[in-house]
C-alpha positions as CSV (number, residue, x, y, z in Angstrom):
1,M,-16.7,202.2,131.6
2,M,-14.3,204.6,133.3
3,M,-15.8,206.4,136.3
4,D,-14.6,209.8,137.7
5,H,-15.2,211.2,141.1
6,T,-18.4,212.9,140.0
7,T,-19.8,209.6,138.7
8,Y,-19.1,207.9,142.0
9,E,-20.8,210.7,143.9
10,N,-23.8,210.5,141.7
11,L,-24.0,206.7,142.2
12,A,-23.9,207.2,146.0
13,K,-26.7,209.7,145.7
14,A,-28.7,207.4,143.6
15,W,-28.4,204.6,146.1
16,D,-29.5,207.0,148.9
17,Y,-32.5,208.1,146.8
18,V,-33.6,204.5,145.9
19,E,-33.2,203.4,149.6
20,E,-35.2,206.4,150.9
21,H,-37.9,205.8,148.2
22,A,-38.2,202.1,149.2
23,A,-38.3,202.9,152.9
24,D,-41.1,205.5,152.4
25,R,-43.2,202.9,150.5
26,Q,-43.0,200.3,153.3
27,S,-46.1,200.0,155.5
28,N,-46.1,201.5,159.0
29,E,-46.2,198.0,160.4
30,L,-43.0,197.1,158.6
31,K,-41.4,200.3,159.8
32,E,-42.3,199.5,163.4
33,L,-40.9,195.9,163.0
34,R,-37.7,197.3,161.7
35,I,-37.3,199.4,164.8
36,T,-38.3,196.4,167.0
37,A,-35.7,194.2,165.4
38,Q,-33.0,196.8,165.6
39,E,-33.7,197.4,169.3
40,A,-33.4,193.7,169.8
41,G,-29.8,193.8,168.4
42,M,-30.8,192.6,164.9
43,P,-29.8,195.1,162.3
44,Q,-32.0,195.1,159.3
45,S,-31.0,195.1,155.6
46,A,-31.8,197.8,153.0
47,A,-35.5,198.5,152.3
48,M,-34.8,198.3,148.5
49,Q,-33.5,194.8,149.0
50,A,-36.5,193.7,150.9
51,A,-38.8,195.1,148.2
52,L,-36.9,193.3,145.5
53,L,-37.2,190.0,147.3
54,A,-41.0,190.4,147.4
55,V,-41.0,191.0,143.6
56,L,-38.8,188.0,143.1
57,V,-41.3,185.8,144.8
58,R,-43.9,187.0,142.3
59,L,-41.5,186.7,139.3
60,T,-40.8,183.1,140.1
61,N,-44.4,182.4,140.9
62,A,-43.1,180.9,144.1
63,R,-45.4,179.0,146.5
64,S,-42.9,177.4,148.7
65,V,-40.1,179.7,150.0
66,I,-37.3,179.1,152.5
67,A,-35.8,182.0,154.5
68,V,-32.5,181.2,156.2
69,G,-31.4,183.7,158.8
70,T,-34.8,185.2,160.0
71,G,-33.0,187.8,162.1
72,S,-33.7,189.8,158.8
73,L,-37.2,190.2,160.0
74,V,-38.3,192.9,157.4
75,E,-37.0,190.8,154.5
76,T,-38.8,187.7,155.8
77,L,-42.1,189.5,156.1
78,E,-41.7,191.0,152.6
79,L,-41.3,187.4,151.4
80,V,-44.7,186.6,153.0
81,R,-46.1,189.6,151.3
82,G,-44.8,188.4,148.0
83,L,-46.6,185.1,148.4
84,D,-49.9,187.0,148.2
85,G,-51.7,185.0,150.9
86,E,-50.8,181.6,149.4
87,G,-48.2,178.9,149.9
88,Q,-45.7,178.4,152.7
89,L,-42.7,180.1,154.2
90,T,-40.2,178.0,156.0
91,A,-38.1,180.2,158.3
92,V,-34.8,178.7,159.6
93,D,-32.6,180.5,162.2
94,S,-30.1,179.4,164.7
95,S,-31.1,182.3,166.9
96,A,-34.1,181.5,169.2
97,E,-34.7,185.2,169.5
98,G,-34.9,185.6,165.7
99,I,-37.4,182.8,165.4
100,A,-39.5,184.2,168.3
101,L,-39.6,187.6,166.6
102,I,-40.8,186.1,163.3
103,R,-43.5,184.0,165.0
104,K,-44.7,187.0,166.9
105,S,-44.7,189.2,163.8
106,F,-46.5,186.5,161.7
107,D,-49.2,186.2,164.5
108,R,-50.0,189.9,163.9
109,I,-50.8,189.3,160.2
110,Q,-52.2,185.8,160.5
111,D,-55.8,187.0,160.0
112,E,-54.8,188.7,156.8
113,T,-53.2,185.8,155.0
114,D,-53.6,182.1,154.2
115,T,-49.8,181.7,153.9
116,T,-48.6,179.2,156.4
117,L,-45.4,179.6,158.5
118,R,-43.0,176.9,159.5
119,A,-40.5,178.5,161.8
120,V,-37.5,176.3,162.9
121,N,-34.8,177.2,165.5
122,A,-31.9,175.3,163.9
123,T,-28.8,175.8,161.8
124,A,-29.1,175.6,158.1
125,G,-26.6,172.8,158.0
126,T,-28.7,170.7,160.4
127,F,-32.2,171.4,159.1
128,L,-32.1,171.8,155.3
129,P,-30.8,168.2,154.7
130,R,-34.1,167.0,156.3
131,L,-36.3,168.7,153.8
132,N,-37.9,167.0,150.8
133,A,-36.2,167.4,147.4
134,N,-37.4,169.3,144.4
135,V,-40.3,171.1,146.1
136,Y,-39.0,174.6,146.8
137,D,-39.3,177.6,144.4
138,L,-37.1,180.1,146.2
139,I,-34.4,180.2,149.0
140,V,-33.2,183.4,150.5
141,V,-30.1,183.4,152.6
142,A,-29.0,186.1,155.1
143,G,-27.2,186.4,158.4
144,D,-24.1,184.5,159.6
145,A,-21.5,183.4,157.1
146,S,-22.1,179.7,158.1
147,N,-25.6,180.0,156.6
148,Y,-24.4,180.5,153.0
149,A,-22.3,177.5,152.1
150,S,-24.6,175.2,154.0
151,S,-27.6,176.5,152.0
152,F,-25.9,176.3,148.6
153,E,-24.9,172.7,149.3
154,Q,-28.6,171.8,149.5
155,A,-29.9,174.2,146.8
156,S,-29.7,171.9,143.8
157,R,-31.5,169.1,145.7
158,L,-34.2,171.3,147.3
159,L,-35.1,173.6,144.3
160,R,-37.4,172.8,141.5
161,P,-36.1,173.4,137.9
162,R,-35.9,177.2,137.4
163,G,-36.1,177.7,141.2
164,A,-33.7,180.3,142.6
165,I,-31.5,180.8,145.5
166,V,-30.7,184.4,146.6
167,F,-27.8,185.4,148.8
168,T,-28.0,188.8,150.6
169,D,-25.0,190.8,151.8
170,M,-22.7,189.3,149.2
171,L,-20.3,192.2,149.7
172,A,-20.0,191.4,153.4
173,L,-20.7,194.9,154.7
174,E,-23.3,194.3,157.3
175,H,-21.3,192.5,160.0
176,D,-19.5,194.3,162.9
177,D,-16.0,193.5,161.8
178,A,-16.4,194.6,158.2
179,N,-13.4,196.5,156.8
180,G,-14.7,197.4,153.3
181,G,-16.0,193.9,152.7
182,V,-15.4,191.8,149.5
183,V,-14.3,194.8,147.5
184,N,-11.4,195.5,149.9
185,P,-8.7,192.8,149.4
186,A,-7.3,193.6,152.8
187,D,-10.6,192.7,154.5
188,R,-9.9,189.1,155.7
189,S,-12.8,189.0,158.1
190,P,-14.8,185.7,158.3
191,K,-17.8,187.0,156.3
192,A,-15.8,188.7,153.6
193,T,-13.6,185.6,153.1
194,A,-16.7,183.3,153.1
195,M,-18.4,185.5,150.5
196,R,-15.4,185.5,148.2
197,E,-15.3,181.7,148.3
198,L,-19.1,181.4,147.9
199,L,-19.1,183.7,144.8
200,E,-16.5,181.5,143.1
201,T,-18.3,178.3,144.1
202,V,-21.7,179.5,142.9
203,E,-20.5,181.0,139.6
204,S,-18.5,177.9,138.7
205,D,-21.4,175.6,139.3
206,E,-22.8,174.6,135.8
207,G,-26.1,173.7,137.3
208,F,-27.0,177.4,137.9
209,D,-27.2,180.7,136.0
210,T,-26.0,183.6,138.2
211,A,-26.1,187.4,138.5
212,L,-24.3,189.5,141.1
213,T,-26.0,192.9,141.7
214,S,-25.2,195.9,144.0
215,T,-28.7,196.0,145.5
216,G,-28.5,196.7,149.2
217,T,-25.1,195.3,150.3
218,G,-24.8,193.0,147.3
219,L,-27.3,190.4,146.1
220,L,-26.3,187.2,144.3
221,V,-29.1,185.4,142.4
222,A,-28.6,181.9,141.2
223,V,-31.3,180.1,139.1
224,K,-31.3,176.3,138.8
225,R,-31.1,175.1,135.2
């Protein structure tokens, strides 16, 4: 489909509308946590993306979820919300500050949920290989570029059949040195380069069915066959 300037303007307005709508629907607690995380130097992803992740938990009937890169505090707590008071969330982050924030935030809602939290201060490449195989329903990856390839290397082993791995910021627009991200061939920043390579790797893997969407700053969903 050919797009003219007006079409692009309308798409930009549509993105703004959807994001504002999703942000308005978030609880006051989540809004406060977003501010807390941002003040701690941890920029948060789009509200629309966080809301979709909560729905994906329910769509997959997930009971065991891994969140890699818990500096994305709002998204991680939306994953907890999607678990509807059941199951377990395993949060993995190389940042001690990120893990401390998720533990503190989870403590605030602990009386409202029976979901258990396992929060680990480690890199994905170090911790994920230690986990049991074929017991996880959903893996969500965010943050540093190094998280992505390490997580996908373990995805086929960790996920149950029809389990899914979701990669956020696939267009590489959230990091400080972004220069147009994946859509700009001239952007050779580490994150943009890593996301281009990851997209090719995931889409060429015959063990997964995939879809790349423009939600937030790009969301890649891969479902294990």
